[in-house]
Structures are given as C-alpha cells and as structure tokens.
N, C-alpha and C positions, 0 to 999 in steps of 0.2 A: 371562638368556634362559630357563633351566630353571625359575626361579621363575614367570616369566610363563606358561609352558606349564601348570605345575601350577595356577596361579590360573585359567587358562582352563578346565581340565578340571573344577575344582571349581565353576565357575559353572553352575548348573542351566540357565539360558537357552541357553548355548552348546551344552550336551549335547543339549537338546531340539531345537534348530534343526538341528544336524548330523545326528543320527540320523533325525529326521523327513524331512529333505530327501533323504537317501540311500535310505531305505526306500520313501518315496512314489514317488520317481523309478523305482526298480526295479520296484515293483508296477505302476505305470502303464504301463511298457514291456511287461510281461508281459500285462497286460489288453488293451493295444492290439493286440498280436500275436494274442492269442486271439480278439478281436473280428474282426480281419481274416480269420483262418482260418475262423471261423464264417460270415462274409459270403461268402467264396469257396465254401464248402461249400453254402450255400443257393443260390447262383447255379448251381452245378453241378447241384443237384437240380432247379431250375426248368428248366435247359437240357434235362435228360433228360426231364422231363415234356413240354416243348414238342416234343421229338423224337418221343416216343411218340404224342402226339395227332396230330402231322403224319403219322406213318405210318398211323394209323387213318383219318384223313381221306382220304389218298391211296388207301389200300386200298379204302375204300367208293366213292370216285369210279371207280377202275379196275373194281371189281366192277359198278357201274352201267353203265359204258361197255361192259363185255363183253357186254351184252345185244345190242349191234349185231351182234356176230358170230353170235349166235343167230338174228337176223333174216336175216343173210347165208346161214346154213345152211338156213333155212326157204325162202328164195328158190331155193336150189339144189335142194331137194326138190320145189319147185313149178315146175321148169323155168325158174327165174329170171325169170319174167314177172309173176306175180300170185299172192299168197298167199291161198289159199282159206280161208274161215272165219277171216279175220284177227282179227275182234273176239273170237271165242271163244278163239282161241289166245293172244291178247294177255292176256286176262283170266286165263288159266291161268299164264302165265309171269311176269306183272308181280310177283306176291308174291315171286318168287325173286330179284328185283333191287331191294332196298330203295332208295327214293329216286326210282326211275324212275316217272313218272306218265303217260307217253305214248310210243307208238311211231309211226313214220311210214316209208313207203317212197316214194322219189322217183326213179323212172326218168328219166334224162337231166336230173336236177335239178328235176323237176316232181313235186310231191307227189300221189300217186295213191291211197294208202291211209293211213288214220289210225286208231289205236285207243288209248283208246276214242273212238268217233266223236262221241258226245254232247258238245256244247260245243266241238268242234273242227271243225265242218263247214266253216268259212271257210278252213281250211288246205288243203283239197282244191283242186288246180289251181295252187297257189302255185309260182312259178318261183324257186328259191333263187338262181339266178345273176342275177336281175333285182331281187330285193327288196333295198332299201338296207341293212336290218339283217342280212341273211343272206349277201350276195354275197361279202364279203371272205373269211369263213371257208370258204364253199363253194368258191371258186377255190383257196384254200390247200389244202383237203383233196384237191381233184382233182389239183392239180399235184404235191403231195407224196406222193400215194397213201397217206397215213397217216390214221389216226383222229385227228380234231381235236376240240377242245373250245372251245365259244363261251360267253361269259358271264363273270361273272354278268350277267343281264339280267332285266327284269320279265317275268313269265309272264302270259299271258292268263288262266290258271286261278287266278292269285293267287299272291303270294309272289315270291321271287327264285329263279331257276333257271339251269341250264346246258343246253346242247344239244351232244350228241355226234354227229358225222357220220363214218360209215365209207364211204369211196369204194369202189365195187364195179366190178371190171373183169372182162370176159369174153373168152375166147379165140375168135377168129374168124380162120380162115385163118392159124393160127400167129402171130396178132398180137393183143395185148391191147387191147381197146377199152373205153373208159369206158362203163359201163352206167348208173350212178346212185348214189344214196346210201341207206344205212340209218340212220335217225335215232332217237335216244333223248332225250327231254326229262326232265331231272332237277331235282327240287326240292332246293335247297341245305339248307333247314332239316332235311329228313329225313336227308340225308347226315350233317349235324353231330349230329343226335339219335342216329344209329347209332353215331357215334364217342363219344357221351356227353360232348360238350364242355362241357355245362352243369355237369358234376362239378367243373370247374376252380373255379367260383365257390364251391361247397361246400367246396373245399379252400383257400379264402382267396386265390385267384389271379384277377386280371383279365386279359383277353386281347383281341386284335384279330386277325382273319384278313383279310388284304388282298393285293392284287396291284398291280403297275404297269400301268395301262391301256395296251394296245398302241398306241393311237392318240394319246391326249392325254399319255401318260407321267405322268399324275397318279396319286396314290395312291388306289386304289379299295377302300373297306372292304366286305368280303364279309359279315362277321358279327363282332359284338363283344359283350362282356359288359355288364351293366347299369351298371358303373362303368368306362368306357373310359379314364379318365385314368391312364396308366402312368408310373411313375418309373423311369428308367434300366433299361428292359426288356431281356429276352433275346429275340433274334430267331432264328428257324429257318426257312429257306427250303427248299421241296421242289418238285419238278417235277411238272407235270401236262401232259397232251398240249398241244403247241405253246404252252407258257408255264410260269410258275412262280407259286406262292403263298407267302406268308410268314405265319407265326404269331408274334405278338409277345405275350410273357407277362411279368407282373411281379406281385409280391404286392400285394394290394389295400391293405394297410396300410403298404406300403413295405418296404424291405429292412432286415433285422436288427431289433433291438429297442433303441431309444435308452434306454428305461427300464432294461433290463438292464445296458447299458453304464454308465449313470449310477450304478446300484446298486453295480456292481462297483467303480467309482471311489470311491463313498462308503465301501464296505467297506475299500478300500485306504487311504483317508484315515484311517478309524478305527484300522485296524491300525498304520498308521505312527505315529499319535498314541500308541497303546498301547506300541509299541516305544520311542518316545522317553521316555514316562513310565517304562517299565521300566528304561531306561538310567539315568534319574535316580535311581530307587529303588536300583539296584545301586551307584551312586556314593555315595548317602546311606548305604547299608549299609557300604560301605568306610570311610567317614568315621566311622560309628558304631562300627565295630569298634575303631578306634584309641581312640575315647573310652571304650569299655567296658573295654579293657585297662588303662586308667588308673584305673578305678573298680571294682576287683574287690570290695573290701570293701562298697562301696555296693550292688553288684549282689547280693552274698550276702544282705544285709539285705532287699533287695526280694524275693528268692526265698523267704526264710523268711516274709515277709509274704504272698506269694501263696499259699504252702502253707496258711497259717492261713486265708486267705480261702476257699480251696478246701474246707478242712475245714468251715468255717461253712456254705458252700453245700451240701455233701453232707449235713450234719446237718439243714439246713432242708428238704431234699426229703423228702416223706412216703413215697416208694417205698423199698423195701429195696435197698441197693446194697452189693456186696461184690466182692472179688477174691481168687481162689485161685491157687496155683501148679499145674503139671501133676499134682502128686501129691495135690491136694485140700487143701493146707495154706493157711489163710487168711493173706492179706497185708495187707488192710485191710477195714474195713466202716464204714458210717455209723451214726448214732444210732438210726435207725429199725430197723436190723438188730439192734442190741443188745437191743431189746424181745423179739425172737424167742427168743434164747438166754437172756435174763435175765442177761447178763454185759456187762462193759465191753469196749471194743475191745482194750485192752491185754491182757485175759485171753483174748480170742478169737484174736488174731493168733498164729500159730505152732502152732495146733491144727487139728483136722479136725472134721467133722460127728459122727464117732463119739464125740467127747468131750462132746457136749452133748445129742444126741437118741437115741432108741432105735435099735437096730441096723437094724430094717426100714426106718425112715424115712431113716437115714443112707445105706443102700444105694440108696434111691430117688434121693436127691440126687446121690450119686456116679455112678450110672448115667447120669443126664442130663448130668453134667459130661463124661463120656467120649463121649456121643453128640455133643455140641457140638464137642469137639476132633476127632473123626473126620470130622464133616461139614465142618469148616473154614469154617463160616459160622454166623450166628445161628440158634439153635434155640428154638422156643417150646413151652411146655407149661403146663398148668393143674394146680394142686395146692392141697390144703386144708392150711392152716397154723394151728397153735395157739401163741399167744404165752405163754411162761413168765412174763413180767414182770407181765402184767395179765390173763391168761386169755382174751384175745380170740381168737375162732375165725372164720376167714373163708376165702373162695375167692380165690386169687391167680393172676395170670398172670405167668409167669416167662420171661424171655428171657436165655439164656446165650450169650455171644459169645467165641470163642477170641481171645486177644491175642497179637500177635507183635512182636518187636523189629525194629530197622532192618535186621537181617540175615535176617529171615524166620523166626527161631527162635521156637517156641512158648514163651511166658513164663507163660501161665496162662489162666484163664477169668473173664471179667467177668460178674457176674449182677445183674439188676434185676428186682424183683418188685413188681407193682402190685395193689392190692386191687380186685377186680372183683365183690365181693359184691353191691353195690347195683345195678351194671349188669346182672348176671345176673338179679336179682329183677325188674328192669324188663323184661328180655327175656321172662321167663316171663309177666309181666302182659300184654305185647303178644301173646304166643302164645295166651294165654287169650282175648283179644279176637277172635282168629281164628275162634272157634267161636260167637260171640254177636253179635247185631245191635247196633251202637253206639247206635241211637236208642231201641229198646224193651227192650233187654237180653234179648230172646228168642233162642232158638237160631237160628242162621242156616242156610243151605243145607247147609254141611258137617256141622254138628252134627246137623241133622235127618236126613241120610242115615245117620249112625252110629246114631242112635236107632231109625230105622225098621228097619235091618238087625237090630238087637238084638231089637226087638219081633217081627219076622217069625220069627226063630229060636225065640222062646218060643211064639207061637201055633201054629207048625207042630208043635212037640212036643206041645202040649196039644190039637191038633185044633180050634182056635178060629178065629173070623173076626177080621179087622182092617179098620177103615174109614179111608180117606184122604179128607179134606174140603178142597177147594180153595176159598178165599174171595177174592173180588175185588170191591172197592167199585164201585158204579155211578156213572159220571160223576164220579169223584174228580178228574179233571184240571180240571174247572170250578172246584173249590175252590182248587187251586194257582194257576190263571190269574187268578182274581178277588181272592182274599184273600191270596195269596202262599204260598210254600213253608213259611215258618215256621209259619203257622196250620195248614197241612196236616200238618206233622210233629207238632204238638201234638195234633191230632185223632187221628192214628195211635197216639200214646202212650196216650191215654185209651181208645180202643177196645181196644187190647191189654190194658189193665188189666181192662176189663169182661169180655173173653173168658176171661181166666185164671180168673175166679171161677166159670166154668161147668165147669171141667175137674177130673177126678180126678187123683190123684197120679201114676198110671201114664200119663196122657195127655200128649201133647206139643203145644204151640202154637209155631209158628215163623213168622218173617217172612222172606219170600223176596226182598223188595225192593219198592220202590214201595208200592202199596196191596194187595199180594198176601200172604195168610196161608195157612198150612197147619195143619190139626189132624189128629193121629194118635190114633185110638181103638182100642187093642188089646182083644180079648176082648169084642166087642159084636155084637149082632144087627142085622139090617136095620132093624127098628123103632127100636132104640137110636140108630142113625146118623141116621135121619129125625128122631127127636125132638131130637137134638142140633142138627141143621141148623136146625130151627124155632126153637129157643131162641137160637141164634146170630143168626138174622135178627131176632128180636124185640129182643135186646140192642143190636144195631147201630143199629136204627132209632129208638132212644130219643133224644130231643133232647140235644144237647151244646152247652154255652155256652162260647164262646171269644172273649175280647176284645170283649165286648158284642155278639157275633154268636151267635144260637141256630141251630145247624146240625142238619139232619136228613138223614141219608144212609141209603142202602140198599145191599144187597150181593147178589151171585149166588154160589150154592154148588154145586159139583160133587162128587159122591160116587162113589168107587170102592171095591170090597170085595175083600179077600183071602179065599179064593183064586179066587173066581169070575171076577173081572175081570183078575187078574194075580197072579203069584207072586214078583215082584221089584220093587224100588223104581221103576226107570225105567218099567216097564209100568203100575204103579199110578198114578204121577204123570201119565203121558200120558192115561190113562183119566179120572182126576179132572179134569184140565185140559179135556179134550174135553167132559165133562159140564157143567163150569162155563160153557163157551161156549154150550152148548145152553140152559142156564138164561137166559143173557143174550138169546139169540135168541127165547126164549119170554116176553119181557116184563120180565125182571130182577126183583129183590126176591123170588126164589124159589130152590128147590133142585131139582136133577135128579140121578138116578142114571145111571151109565154103562150104555148099552144096546147090544144087538147091532147096531142100526142105525148107531150112531156108529162101532162097530168096523168095520162093512162099508164105511162111507164113508171112514174113515181108510185101510183096506186098499186100497180102489180108488185113492185118491189116491196112495198109495205105489206101487202097481203101475203107474199111469199115469206117475208121475215116473220110475221105472226104465225103462219102455218108451220114454219120450220121449228118453232119452239115446241110444238107438240108432235112433230113427225116421229121422233124416236119412241116416245111413250105410246103412240098409236100404231107402232110397228109398220110405219110407212117406208122406213129405210131398209135397204137390204144390200148385201154385197154380192157382186159377181166376180168371177175369177178368170183371168186370161192366162193360158199356159205360156210358159217360157221354155224354149226348146234348145237343147245343146246341139250345135251344128256339127259336132264331131261324131255323135252316135245316134242322134235323133230322139233321145230320151227327154221326157219332161223333167226339168231340173228345178222348176219353180213356178209359182203363179203370182200374178199381180192382183191385189184386192182393189176392186173398183166399186165405188158407192153408187147406188141408184135410189131415186126417190119417186115413188108412185103415189100421187095424191088422189084421193077419191073424187075431187072436183076438178083440179087442174090437169089431171092425168100425169104422164111421165114428164118429169122436169129434169133438164140436163144439168149435170154438175157444173158445166161452164157458166150456167146462170145462177145456181143457188150457192155455190161455194163462195164467190165474192160477197154475197149477202151474209153468209155465215161469218165470214171474216170481219166485215164491217160492223156487224151487230154483236160480236163477241161470242157467238155460239160455236165457233169452230173448235174451241178447246173441248167442249163436251162431245161434239160429234166426232172429232178426231180420236178422243179416248174410246168412244164406242166402236169405231172402226178397228182400232188396234186390238182391243180386247176381243171383239168378235172374230177377227181374222186369226189371232193367236189361238183362241179356243177351238176354232174349226180345224186349224192345222194339227192341234193336239189330238182331235178326234180321228183325223185321217191317219196319223201315226199309229194310234191304238187300233185302227181298223186293218193295219198291215199294209197300207199302200207304200210304194217305194219312197225313199227319202227325198224330200224337196223342201224348198223354202217358200215363204209367203212374204211378198213385199208390200209395204204400206207407204203411201205418199204423205209427206208432212208439208203443211203450209208454213209460211214465214212466221206467222203468229205462234204456231205450235212449236217450231224449232227454237225460237228465241225465248220460250217460256222458261222461267227460272227453275222449275221442278220437272223438266222433261225427263232427265235421266232417272229420277226417282220413280216417276210414273211408269216408264217402260219396265223398270225392274219389278215394280209391284205387280204389273199385269202378267209378266211371264212367270213370276212366282205363284200367282193365284191359279193360273191355268196349268202350271207344272210343265211348261214348254221349254225344252232346251233352247238357250238363246241363239244358237247358230241357225235355227230354223226360221228366225225372224229377220227380215231385211227392211231397212228404212231408206226410203228414197227422198231426196230433196234436190231442188233445182240449184244450179250453180249460182244463180242470182241471189237466192236466199243465203247461201253460204258466204257470198261475197259482200253482203250487207255489213256484216261485222265479223271479219275473218278471225280476229283474236277470240271472240266468244265462240265462233263456230268450231275452231280447233279445240277449245276447251271442252265443249259439249261432245264433239266427236270422240275425243279421247276417253271421256267418261263412258260413253256407250260402247266403244270398242273394247274397253277394259272389262265390260260385263259380257263380252262375247257377241254383241249385236253387230250384224253386218250393215254397212252403209254404202249407198251408191249415189252417184250424181245423175239426176234425171235431166232430160232435154239438153244434154251436153252439146255445146257449140252454139247455142242460141243466145247466150248472155255473155257478160264480161267475165273472162277467166284470167286468173293470174297463176302462171306456172309455179311461182315461188310459193304461193299458198297451196296450190293443188298437191305439191309434193308433200306438204305437211298435213293435208287432210287425211284422216284415217278412213279412207274408202277402199273398197276392193273391186268396184265395178263402175264403168262409165256407160251411160245409156245414150245411144245416138238418137237424136230427135228425129221423128218421122218426117219432118219437113225436108230433111236431107235424103231420106230413103225414097220419098214419093216419086221424084223425077231422076233417080239414079241411073236409069237406063238411057236417058236422053240428054241429061245435063252434065257436061264434063266438069263443071265447077262443083256440083254436088258430089260427083265421084271422087274428086281430089280431097274434098273436105272429109268424106267418110274414110278414105285411105289414111289421111293424116290422123284422125281420131283413133283409128285402130292401131296405127304405129305408135302414137303417143301412149295409148294404154299399155302396149307391150313393153315400151321403154320404161314405164313406171311400175311394171309388174301388176297391172290391173286388168281385169277381165273387161270385155266389151260386149254389149248387147244392143241389137238394133230393134227399134219398135216400129210398128206400122208396115211390116213386111206383108205384101199382098200378091206378089207375082213370082213366078219361077225365075225370071231374069234378075229380080232383086236378090233372091236367095242365092243364085249362082254367084253373083258378084261378091256378096258378103263372104261366101265360103272361100272363093278364090283369094280374097285378101285377108283371110285369117280371123274373121270375126268369130267370137266364141259362142254367142247365143243370139236368139231372135224370138220375137213375138209379133203377132199380127193376124189378120184375117186369112192369110194363106194357110196358116195352120189351124187357127180356131178363133172365133169371136169370143168375147167375154161370156162365160157360162154360169148358169145357176149351180148351186151345190149339187143338185141331183144330176144334172147333165155332165158336170165335171167328174163326178164319181164314176159315171158310166164310161167316160173317156179314159179314166185311169185304169179301168178294168180291161180296156182294149187299147193299150198304148201303141200297138202296131199300126194303128191308123195314122198317127203322127209320124212314126218312124218311116212308113212307106212314103209319105209326102216329102220327108227330108231326103231319103235315099233316091227318090225318083229324079232328083236334080243332079245327081252325079253323072258326069259324062263318061 
C-alpha cells in the first residue's frame, strides 16, 4: 500500500490533476463570491441613484404644484372673486415655478381666467365638472378638499403634461362653502429637465418613469430613455398627489461585467495550472536531490567544468570585469582587465590598486569603491584609462555594484568598465551638427545668433555699422511643387555655394530653413550693404541647370543696419524681415532697407494687438446690424451682424484692419464666440419683443470654421440663449470652405443637422468647385459687392451676376446681393430673379436702437423696394 502511494505521488499526472483541481476550485469560489459582492454593490448604487432622482422629480412636481397656493393667496388679496391684471401677474410668477406653463381660476368649477390667454382662449367657460377628461379629478379634489394631480395627459400646447387642482373653500356664516379651483398646467418634460434625468443616460443607465393608470390599471409610461429595454431593473416608487409614480432603472449594458468575470476565471485557470506545474517541479527537485546525492563526484566534475566555461565567457567579454573585497583586495578579474595592469590574474588577485597604478589614480579607484558600498546600489562614473600592456588610452564608463551574501553581509564590489571612446566622439559629431544646416553645411539659426552677438560686440567697441540681409527666393514653392523637393534642395545647395563666393572671411552666410538665407556684414556702410544686395540678386538670377532643367530664380532682400535700425539680434532680424516683405510687395527681385514707415506700421499692429486683448472686457466692441430685404415683398427677412471697435485713444478702427490682427494673434476665437453669442442673444430679445420673424447672420473666419469644436460651440450658444437654431445663419467665404473641402462638408453637415443655416459669402471671388458646392449644406449664395458696384455699366459683371443667380436656382439655393446702393442695381437684380438684397440703398448698418426703430416702421423699406417696380 505504501509503495502504491509513493508511486502515485511520483506520477506527474496525478500531482498536476490534484493540485489543479483543488486550487482552481478554491479560486473559482473566491471569484464567484467577489462577483456576487460587486453585483450587489452595483445594485445598491443604482437603487440610491433611483431614489435620488425620484426625490428630485417629486420635489420639482411639488414646487410646481405649490403655485396653486400662490393663486389662492392672490384670490384672497383680490377679495376672492377675480384677480386683476392676471396676465401680467402670471407672467411675473411663472418663471418662479419651472415646468408650469399655464394658470387658471375656476369659480364653481367653471374657468373664468387663464394666463397666458394667447392660445388658451377656448378654455374660458369650460365646466370642469362636466368635461369628460376633467370631471373625475375635479370631483375628487372637491370631495377630498386636497390638492390633486391629473395626468400625464396630452397638452393642447404640445407635449405631455400634468394638471394640479387646488380646491378653494370660503367661510360663510361659520360654514365652509366650496368656492372653486386654482389650476396649474405643468409640462412633464420641463419637470424632468429640472431633475436632470437625462444625466442617467450619460452615466450609462437606462430608465422608465411610469405609473399604474387609475382607470385601466395598465402600466402608463410617462418618460423613458432612448434605450428602454431594461434587464432585471431596480424599481423605486414615490408618492405624488392622489397617486404614485415609479422609476425603473438598470445599466444600459446590463449588470456586472461578464468579460471581467471571464478574465478572472481565466487568471484563476492559469494560476491553478502554474501551481500544478510548480508542484510537479518541487517533486522533480525532490527526486533530483536523491539522484544528486548519489553522484557527488560527477557533480564536482560538472562544477569544475562550469567554472572553466565561466572563465572562458568572462575572458571573451571585451569589457573590463573584476571583483574586490570590502578592503579593495582583488578576488578575480577577466583577461580584458589584465591589459589594464599589464599583469596576469594570478598576479593581480590578493593585491590592491596601489600595487599597480600611481597613488593619485589608486585613490580615485578606491574612492568610487567606497561610494558604491555606501550607496548600497550600482554607481556609475566615467574615467580615462591608460593600458600598460599596449599603451591604449580611452574613455571608459564604469559601473560598480556592491555584492552581498545570502545573509546580507557585504562581500565586495563588482566592477564593469566599457569603452565609450567611439560613442563619445559620435556624440560630439552630433552636437556639432546642432550648429550647422545639414543640407548646405552653413551655420544654422543657433550658430548665426552666436556669431551675430559676437560681431555686435566688436562693431560696438569700434563704433562701426553692421548690416543684416534677409534673403527669400521668389515663388520657390513652385519649384518644389512642380519638380519635387529633391530638385529644390539641390538648387539651394548650388545657390549657397554661389553666395559664399561673394563674402569676406568676417562675413556670415546662414540658412534659416526652407528658402530663407541671412547674410551678416560687420563693419560696412550703407553703400556697401546696397552693393552686396545687388551682387546677391545678380548671382541668384544666373541660370542653374539641374537634371536637364535650366532654372532661373529671383530673390527679395531686406536690409537692416546696426545701430540705426536696432541694437540687438531680435530687433535687427525683425527689421530685416519686414524690409524683405516690403521688397516682395514692391515687385520682388529687388532689395529694400528698413524704413521708419515699416517701423510705424509694425508698432501700430503691436499696439492694436495689445489693445484688442482688452477690447471685449472694456466694452469697446459692439455689433451693428444691416437689414437684409426680400425683393419679392420688401420685408426685412434678416440682419447681418457686423462688429465695430471704438477705441478711446485710436478712435474707430476698421474690421479690415483689426480682424487680420485677431486671426494672427489667436484672439479671433474669443472675439468670434462673443459676436455669435451677442448676436444670438439679441435676436432672442427681438423675438420676445414681438418683432417679425427674421434671421441673424454671423461671419466666420477660416480659423473659426476649421476649429475642432465649432459645432459644439454653436450648439452651446443657442442652447444658452434659448434661440431656435433656424434664426441663426452662419456665413463663410468660398475660399474658406475650399481650403479643406472634406472637413468643410463634415462641419457643415454637423451644423445643418442642428438646424443652423449656412451661406457662402463673397461668392464668385474665389475658387469654386461645383462638385463640392453641390455637397455643401448651404441654402444661400451671397453675391459679392464687387460684381454689384458696376452692374449698370459693366456687361461682364452683369453676366456674372446672372450666372450666379441661375446657378443658385439650379441648385435650389437662395441668392442675396450685397452692396446694393442704387435704383438701377436693384431693378437689375429683380429682373433676373435675385431673392434678397442688402446695402446702403435700403439701410446702412444700424445700432440696436436704430434697427428697432426701423423694425417698428417697416414700410420705409417696403416703399424703397416697391418704388423700383416699373
């Protein structure tokens, strides 16, 4: 029997199966209990969430119903018969009760007053005790003398709602007599919005709010999430007046995470297999121990052989390897280390560094041994070593590691040194490349700055001038685009070689990147700088033959002088750069010196940029609105929002001047957001004031339109101001849309899906692709005023306008002409079927006050439009 047990234990399969079964069963039991605990915790969290939202819904309903007590108090103040100025009072108190959309007073159950009255006129005179949909709750309220809640039910105003009825009794001859009802109509969606129930879906929960219908006893759904299919949900019931509601909640993706459970089971399986395998290894070791005890001699031979193999391995490693005891006495070293001391290992072991190298170097070695032992971790240092055996000298990286025995006692220091001479030389070469352009081998920006600073210090001491020449090739991009960047690079190399032949030894030629070069000329006069610029232009425009292509290029040169134009690198570079751009503006292939006009213009741009940062907070920005007129009936159908800047020091600043500055400085996003929010808010106020329906259009720059979060920003703004999206129109130029048509189509689709209207501004002035225009989600083309201005005398402009109007009609788009200033222009647009127009003929851009005055007298515009009819 004993032999059978031993045989079974020595059988690897039996060990594997036994250990695996026990460990896997135990781990599975733990995982199952953990999964159950997590499941119960998740249900508890969902239950708390359902309870919290139930409380919020009940609180919002109770708050809305409390408005009926306010009506009761008002009746008491008005002698309980009739509330004077009911419409105005209701308008004031309605915002205090979110969700309430209507108040009513019903003496003896007959509705006598309703607010707001508009749209609810039919409710006047309704007898609540006779109406089939109202009588049951009406009698219930009267008999119970309590506030009752009816619904959910379909509202005449739209949506699903509730009706709260508060029965009112009056004392007459010491007897309470039923007087009537105070009613509040509540829209359920607003109640639920106040409770932020939609947040449940963001939190990954699906839900259904329902009740048992008091008549049919069927389940009546009040509100539900977009995915109402609930698995094993949590239910929480809460009381409402004369009834109860229930909220049912469950995770949209179901309870728990099956994948996590399966992963844990998989880990348990792997762990159990590892334990089984470990048990097998332990048994194998036990068996091996018995076998090893019987082969001591054989094991000793194998140990000696391993030591010899280790010696061979250590000797084959090119790094220096050694071991010292805590006192610095060598215990072993490899053959590479023998080269250092010029001695064999047997002569090195038992001695210290002081026996082989000079005292100062031995102290250096010993100091780093002690540092490693004190640190109790590997320590790295660099040192220069000279080998006695062959005289080699190099830089080495040494790592010294303290060694400990099984009891944690320090037994010595293990050292390894690696030759890093070649690596360090390569690093120095790379560092050298840091200062030179890899293509032309000319000094780069960093090296240029160092040289300029050096030259400035010299000319300052010697009271001389220094010239900075900025060189930029004209239309170099065309060469890269047509012949390729490889040809462009070869061209730059040849030009660089030509330019170097013009310079003195003290001069500097640098490539800044791309096709930009800089020449520094210390100790020169103005005439010298001009002469050099001419020679540079002459050399550059000489034909260059590359790959069977004879290329002729030109350049523009800007010149700045020290000290008249600047006394430091940055100022001189800016001045030379500005002068170079002036040379380009004046026809290219020439040179220009920096002038005071350029400085003044740069200073103004800088001043405006700084002032613009505070313009919004200081209320210097404002919006003016230019009416847009329908040419069919002369009505104002929209306004274009135009930004104005009135600075206290600079005065009125044109958008043509400050908008490019805003774009370059990155301020256009904040300004554009302010314009859109202000225009949308103002349009909402006009709607609330009862002005005729119209839209407000806002121009977008390329920076705004291509911003990643434009669609989200527009949605946020119209939601904040509660403006219906169809009242907002976004204008963008065709060149902006054509920059990245794929992105433009995606952005337009997002905005169009939200109900935002889009139009193409300045149509006809840029590059247009009809294939993309058909896919753009726009509804209006805006004809640029440059075509309208000479329409009465220029036949080409007339044909262009006719074509744009016809194109718009063929694509189902509206057309609007801007810049209409004369009767003849308007007549032509009408005759050719243009839909809308704007311009000084009808009205200049108006302030809010002036526009509201015009909206109150629209016949002024209508008469101007009709006067053009023949």
